[in-house]
C-alpha positions in Angstrom: 96.6 75.6 89.5 96.9 73.1 86.6 100.2 72.3 85.1 99.9 74.8 82.2 98.9 77.5 84.7 101.9 76.6 86.9 104.2 76.8 83.9 102.8 80.1 82.8 103.1 81.5 86.4 106.7 80.3 86.5 107.5 82.0 83.2 106.1 85.3 84.6 108.0 84.9 87.8 111.3 84.0 86.0 111.0 87.0 83.7 110.2 89.4 86.5 113.1 88.3 88.7 115.8 88.1 86.0 114.8 91.5 84.9 116.1 92.8 88.2 119.3 90.7 88.1 120.3 87.6 86.2 120.6 84.8 88.8 121.5 81.1 88.6 118.7 78.6 87.9 119.1 77.1 91.4 118.6 80.5 93.0 115.7 81.2 90.7 114.1 78.0 91.8 114.4 79.0 95.5 112.7 82.4 94.9 110.0 80.8 92.7 109.3 78.5 95.7 108.3 81.4 97.9 106.4 83.4 95.2 102.6 83.1 94.6 100.4 84.5 91.8 97.5 86.6 93.3 94.6 88.5 91.8 92.9 91.6 93.2 90.0 93.7 91.8 90.2 97.3 90.7 90.1 99.7 93.6 91.8 97.3 96.0 94.2 99.1 98.4 97.3 97.0 98.4 99.3 99.1 100.9 98.2 101.7 103.5 100.3 104.6 104.7 101.4 104.3 108.3 101.3 100.5 108.2 104.3 98.1 108.3 104.1 96.3 105.0 105.5 92.8 105.1 105.0 92.0 101.4 106.2 93.1 98.0 104.6 92.5 94.7 105.5 92.5 91.0 102.8 93.5 88.5 102.1 90.7 85.9 99.0 92.4 84.6 97.3 95.7 85.5 98.3 99.1 86.9 98.6 100.6 90.3 98.9 104.1 91.7 101.2 105.1 94.6 100.0 108.1 96.5 100.0 109.8 99.9 97.6 112.2 101.6 98.7 115.9 102.0 96.1 117.8 104.0 92.8 117.1 102.1 94.5 116.1 98.9 95.8 112.9 97.4 99.2 113.3 95.8 100.2 110.7 93.2 103.9 109.8 93.4 104.0 107.3 90.6 102.3 104.4 88.8 103.3 100.8 88.6 102.4 98.7 85.5 103.4 95.4 84.1 106.9 94.2 85.1 107.3 96.8 87.9 107.7 96.3 91.6 105.1 97.5 94.2 107.1 98.0 97.4 107.2 100.2 100.5 110.9 100.9 100.6 110.8 102.1 104.2 109.1 98.9 105.3 111.4 96.7 103.1 114.7 98.3 104.2 114.1 99.5 107.8 111.1 97.3 108.9 109.1 100.4 109.8 105.7 101.7 108.7 105.7 103.2 105.2 104.5 106.5 103.8 102.5 105.4 100.8 99.1 104.0 99.8 99.0 101.7 96.7 95.7 101.5 95.0 95.0 99.2 92.0 93.5 101.1 89.1 92.7 98.0 87.1 92.0 94.3 88.0 95.5 93.1 88.7 97.5 89.9 88.6 100.5 90.1 90.8 103.5 88.0 92.0 103.5 88.2 95.8 106.5 87.7 98.0 106.7 87.9 101.8 109.6 90.0 103.0 110.4 87.5 105.8 110.8 84.7 103.3 113.0 86.9 101.1 115.2 87.9 104.1 115.7 84.2 104.9 116.8 83.5 101.3 119.1 86.6 101.3 120.9 85.2 104.4 121.4 81.8 102.8 122.1 82.5 99.1 124.6 85.2 98.0 123.0 85.4 94.5 119.6 86.2 96.0 121.2 88.7 98.5 122.6 90.5 95.5 119.2 90.3 93.7 117.6 92.0 96.8 120.3 94.7 96.9 119.8 95.4 93.2 116.0 95.6 93.6 116.4 98.2 96.4 119.0 100.1 94.3 116.6 100.2 91.3 113.7 101.4 93.4 115.9 104.1 95.0 117.0 105.4 91.6 113.4 105.6 90.5 112.6 107.6 93.6 115.5 109.9 93.0 114.5 110.5 89.4 110.9 111.3 90.4 112.2 113.7 93.0 114.5 115.5 90.6 111.7 115.7 88.0 109.2 117.1 90.5 111.8 119.7 91.8 113.3 120.9 88.5 110.9 120.2 85.6 107.7 122.0 84.7 104.4 120.2 84.6 104.5 120.5 80.8 107.9 118.9 80.6 106.8 116.1 82.9 103.7 115.5 80.8 105.9 115.4 77.6 108.1 112.8 79.4 105.0 110.7 80.1 103.9 110.9 76.5 107.4 109.8 75.3 108.3 107.1 77.9 105.0 105.9 79.3 102.2 106.6 76.7 100.2 103.6 77.9 99.6 105.5 81.2 97.7 108.2 79.4 95.3 105.6 78.0 94.8 103.7 81.2 94.9 106.2 84.0 92.2 108.8 84.7 93.1 112.4 84.1 92.6 113.3 87.8 95.4 111.0 88.8 97.7 112.3 85.9 97.0 115.8 87.1 97.9 114.9 90.7 101.1 113.2 89.5 102.1 116.4 87.6 101.2 118.6 90.6 98.5 120.6 88.8 94.7 120.7 88.7 92.7 119.2 85.8 92.0 122.5 84.2 95.8 123.2 83.9 96.3 119.6 82.6 93.7 120.2 79.9 95.6 123.4 78.9 98.9 121.5 78.8 97.4 118.8 76.7 95.9 121.4 74.3 99.3 123.2 74.0 101.2 120.0 73.3 98.9 118.7 70.6 
């Protein structure tokens, strides 16, 4: 990478990491030292269910879908867009194979980190250990919110939430994936969309 590219990559990295938790410049420099900027094409499968994932990513540009297989169906759990982490919590926390597949829905630029490198930094820098704990807490809260939404809200209410809080998803994600996320078929999703308009 040329100097301007490196500076731009470092700006992305700094913004992504301090969005999780503000950390001192020295600690930020350490985490920047283990981070790389990577690019993958649309359709790339970043994580596979049943596999121990030894990496985590932050989305700089693009969008991804997190899903699992249930019988013959793919069930979309969530989407990850700019600024968000793509992580298998089970692999990250317990060092065991994860449940999810993560597919890139657009060409993506991602900040890549190896979990082993992070664990080494956590053991040697309390600020980065706190950063890692905060990252896990944020991801667990998102998981809990998705669970509560799926358990207690109707598909119409969940679609309205998408419109309010994540309208970009409705422009960038195909309707089949949105329907899967809501737990309905595309015919029902069309009806919901018509009722809300």
